[in-house]
N, C-alpha and C positions, 0 to 999 in steps of 0.2 A: 717253723713256718712263719714266725714273726717277721723275718727279713723279707720273705715273699710278700707278705701283706703290705709292708711299707712300700715296696717297689711298685706293686700293682696300684696302690692308692695314689702314688705319685703320678702315674700315667692317667688315671681316671679323672683327677680333678684339675689337671693342668689348664684346660680351657676355662672352666668356670671360676677357678681361683683368680685368673688374670682378668676376669670380667670386671672386677672392682676397680680397675685402673682406667675405666672409660667406656667399656662395652655397654654398660647400662644406659649411657647417654643416648645411644642409638634408638632406644625405644621412644624417644621424643619425636621421632619422625613418623610414628604410627606403625602398625603391625606389618603392613606390606613392605614398606621401605626397610624397616628394621630387619626383617627376615633376609632380604637380599644382602644387606650390608653385613650382618652377622655371619651369613654363609660365606661371603667372600673373604671375610676376616679369618674365620676358623677352618675353612675347608682344607688347607694344606696340612694342618696338624691332625685333623680328624682322620684323614686318609693315611697319614704316616703312622699313627698309632695303630690303625687297623692292620697295616702291613707288618708292623712290628710284632704283632701277635703270631705271625707265621714263622718267626725266627726262633732259633734255639732248640728245635725239636730233635736234632740228631748231630752226632759227630763221628759216626761210622755207619757203614751199610751192613754191618754184621749184627743180627739180632742176638740177644742174650740166650744162653742156655736155659733150660727149664728152671724157673724160679730165680734166675739171675736178675739183678736189678741195678739201676743207677739213679742217683739223685743229682741233677745238674742245674747249675745257676748260670745264666747267660745275660750279659749286658750288650746291647746293640746301639750303635751310633748310626742314625739315619741321616744320610747326606741330603741337604736341602738344595734343590735346584734353584738357580738364580731367578727363574720365571715364577717362583712361588714367594718371592719377597714382597711383591706388590700385587694388587688386584685392580681391575679397571672399573672404578666407580662410575665414570662417565658413560659406560656401556650398559649400566643396570636399568636405565629408564626409570629413575626414581620419580615418584609422584609429588612428594612434598618438600624435598630438600635438594640442595646442590652442594657439591664439594667445592669450596672456595680456596683451600690451601691443603696440599700442594696444587698448583695451578695446572699441572699436566693431566689432571683427572685420575691419577694413580694414588691410592692410599696403601699404607703398609698392611700386610697380613700380620698374623700373630708371629710369623717367622721374620718379619721385616725389621728395619732399623727403628731406633727409638725416636720416631718422628710422630708428632701429634697432629692428625688431620683436623681440619676445621670445616664445619658445615653451616649453611645458612638456609633459612626457610624461603621457599620460593614466594610465598605470600607476603613475607616481611624480611627482605634481605639483610636488614640491619640487626635482626635477631639471630644470633649465632651460638654454636656450642661445639665443644671438642669431642672427637671420637677417640678410640683406643689406639695407643702407639703399639709398635711391635716390641717383642721381648729382646730383640737384638741378640740372637744366639752366639755370635762371636764373643760378646761381652759376658753373656750368662754361662756359656759352656766352653769358651776358649776357641771354638771353631764354629763354622756354619753347619752345625749338626744338631740333632735332637736325640736324647737318650730314650731307650725303650727296653727296660729290664724285664726278665721273665725267668721262670723255673719250671721243671717238670720231674716227674717220677716215671721211670720206665721199668717194666717187669717182663721177663721172658716167659713165653708159654710154649706149647708144643709145636712141632713141625716148622721151626724157624720163624716164629711169630713173636713180635714184641707189641705190647700195649703200653701206650704212654699217656699220662694223665697230668693235667693241670687243674687244680681245684682250690678255690678260695670261697669258703662259705660266706654268706652275707654277714658283713661286719660293719659296725658303726664307728665313726670317727668324728668327734665333735658333736654339735647339736643338730640332729636331723640329717646327717650325712651318712651314706652307706655305699658299699660296693660289693660285688660278687663276681666270680669268674669260674667258668667250667670249660675245660678243653680236653679232647681225647684224640689220640692218633694211633695208627696201626702201621707197623713195619713188617713186611713179609719177604723172606728169602725166595727169590724166583730163579736163582741159578740152579737150584736142585731139580727144576723141571726141564732144563735145556740140555739135551744130549750133547756130549762132546766137550762141555766146559765145566762139568761138575767138579773135576779134580784140579782145575786151574787155580792158582794162588791169589785170588781176589774175591771180594764179596759183591753181590749184586742183589738189590732189593727194590721193592716198590713201597712207597710211603704215602699215606693220606692222613690229614688231620683237620679238625674243626675246633674253633674256639669261640665262645660267647662271653662277652663281658658287659656288665651293667653297672652304672653308678648313678646315685641320686645325691644332689647337693642342695642344701637348704639355701634359699635366696631371700628369706624374710628380711626386709629392710634394705636389701642390696640394690634392687632396681627401683623400688618405690617404698616409701615409708607406710603407705596405706594400701590395703588389699588383703587377699586371703590365699592360703594354700600356695605360696610362692616357692617353687623349686625348679631345679634344672635336672633333666634326665638325659643320660648319655648311654647309648646302646651300640654295640658293635659285634658283628659276626664276621669271622674270617675263616677261610678254608684254603687248603693247598693240596695238590697232588704232585708227586715227584718220583723220578727214577734215580736211585742212589747207587754209587759205586765206591769202593774203598779198597785200599791195599795196605796191609800191615807190614812194616819193616822194623823188626825188633820192637822197641818201645814206641815207635813213631807210626802213626796211621795217616795216610793221605786219603782224603775223601772228597767227593763231589756229588752234585745233584743237578738235574734239570727238571723243570716242571712248570706249574701254573699256579698263580695266586688269584684269589678273588676276595672281596670284602664289601660289606655294606655297613653304613654308619648312620645313626640318627642322633640329633641333638635337639631337644625340645625345651622351651621355657614355658612352664605350666603355671596356672593360677591367674588371679586377677590383680591388675596393677593400676593404681591411680597416679598418673604422671602429671606433675605440675609444670606447666609451660608459662612463660611470660606473655603478657599482651603483645600483640593482638591475636596470638596463636590460640590460646585457650587450653584448658586442661583436657586430658584424655583418660579414658578408662579402657584398658586392654584386657582381654581374656585369652589365655593360652596364646600369647602373641607370636611365638616363634616355633616353627616346626621345620627342621632341616633333615633331609634324607639324601644320602650320597652313596654311590657305588663305584667301584673301580676294580680293574683286573689287569694282570700283567704276566707275561712269561718271565721266568727266572732261571738263573744259572749260578750255582754255588761251588766254590772251591775252598778247601781248608785243610788244616793239620791238627792232629791230636797227639799229645804226649801222655802216656800212661806209665806211672811209677807205682808199682804194687796196685793198690785199689784207687789211687788218686789220679785224676785226669785234669789236663789243661788243654784247651782248644781255642782255635781262632779261625775265622773264615770270612770270606767276602762274597756277597750276593750281588750280582749284576741284574738289575730289574728297573722298573720305572722310577723307583726311588731306591738307589743302591744303599746297601747296609753293610757295615763292618761289625762283626760280632766276636766276642771273646768271653770265655767263662771257665769254670772249674766244676769238679764234681767228684763223686765217689761211685765207682763201678765195680760190681762183683759178678764174676762168671759171664 
């Protein structure tokens, strides 16, 4: 499970790790403006990671036999829409600051290019500061994608039912950082209840799953040198319901699914922060300055292939949805 731990932690801390490259500067604008700007900057990745948790749950519609099992690792590439590379700062109705560069009122999101936006105080236009640039995914990952790895354990029960589990106990990494994850899914063979198709050579199942992930990242000294109890909290809940179908041809299985995704995400910056601003703006003391809550849903359709050699499996699929995803992985499957 060490590999799973590392993969999950990578996803959990992506946003807050990148904060040290300029996100903290946005607190200079005050809590209200900072919340709007940080939400605009992080919203695409928060929603992508939430949808990524609904990937990798299955690579066949056939449940295991009683006490059969599989352990499967899946890596997903989330395709980034062009309209999520920038967000409209000019439309946020900011109270204390203006975006002065770029001049078109658009600042890069975390998915955007490596462009550093510059802000000026409305009360003192000569006093300016830089915001965070994008991570430029083509440079970071080779294409305009974002990775979302995951793993699960599936166990066969009675009457054509599988239970699938994702579990990461609360683990620490570094000073004051932690993450945990719990997910469970159920696959059930419904072909057995439909007269006239029981003997046909394909599998048909219903599937439902829920995943909850939480991460806490220590922000002491990152956003402000003075203050108390400074940390970031990331929470995401994701669920999916799908109808699955598959057909096995020798060692190859063709599978597909149609269904619905939903996710809710929260990103909070907690604690007190003493922000030093140059004159004539003056210093600020902020308490729990940022609280972001997002939700999104989408219909989805998946098609894929699985190759099974003895107990080893390889699979790949593509999901068409609001943020399309290509997934590929490997595993061990018995019975």
